[in-house]
C-alpha positions in Angstrom: -0.1 0.1 -0.5 1.3 3.3 -1.0 0.6 6.3 1.2 0.7 9.8 0.0 0.2 12.6 1.8 -1.7 15.4 -0.3 -4.1 18.0 -1.0 -7.7 17.3 -0.3 -10.3 19.8 -2.1 -12.8 21.1 -0.7 -15.3 24.4 -0.3 -17.6 26.0 -2.9 -16.8 26.7 -6.9 -14.0 28.7 -7.2 -13.8 28.8 -3.6 -11.2 26.0 -2.8 -10.0 24.9 0.1 -8.2 22.2 0.9 -7.2 20.1 3.8 -3.9 17.9 3.7 -4.5 14.3 4.7 -3.0 11.0 4.6 -4.5 8.3 1.4 -3.4 5.8 -0.2 -2.7 6.8 -3.6 -5.0 4.1 -5.3 -8.4 6.4 -3.7 -9.5 9.2 -6.1 -8.1 12.6 -4.5 -11.5 13.5 -2.9 -12.2 10.1 -1.8 -11.3 8.0 1.6 -8.6 9.1 3.7 -6.8 7.6 6.3 -6.2 11.0 8.7 -6.5 14.8 8.2 -3.1 16.5 9.2 -3.7 19.8 8.4 -5.8 22.4 6.5 -3.9 25.1 3.5 -6.7 28.1 2.3 -5.4 30.1 -0.9 -8.0 32.2 -0.5 -7.0 34.5 2.4 -4.0 37.3 2.2 -1.6 36.0 3.0 -2.7 32.2 2.8 -3.6 30.1 5.6 -1.4 27.4 6.1 -2.6 25.3 8.9 0.0 21.4 9.6 0.2 19.0 12.7 4.1 18.8 12.2 4.0 16.1 15.0 1.4 14.2 13.0 3.1 14.9 9.5 6.9 13.8 10.8 5.5 11.0 12.2 4.1 9.6 9.0 6.6 11.0 7.0 8.8 8.4 9.3 6.6 5.3 8.4 7.2 6.0 4.6 4.4 8.6 3.3 5.0 10.3 0.5 4.3 13.8 0.6 3.3 15.0 -3.2 5.8 18.0 -4.7 3.0 20.7 -3.2 2.2 18.8 0.0 6.0 18.6 0.7 6.2 22.7 -0.1 4.2 23.8 1.9 5.0 21.7 4.8 8.2 23.2 4.3 6.4 26.8 4.6 4.8 25.7 7.6 8.3 24.2 8.9 6.8 21.1 9.7 9.6 19.9 7.8 12.7 20.7 6.5 14.4 20.3 3.1 
């Protein structure tokens, strides 16, 4: 089972809001997930990033692969270093 840390799109049409979730890579983007570890709101100025750093580190240590976008968000929020 390949586990990914990725964004799950929520919110209204033209008003996206993203949750950072841990999910099996075979599930659809907005489908079933294992755990929610934070959120990202790009519509605010400045954008809001809220991540539970302990959960993110735990999942990465257990082999979960963050997507490119989520990796940038984790570095920006200070949850992980490059």
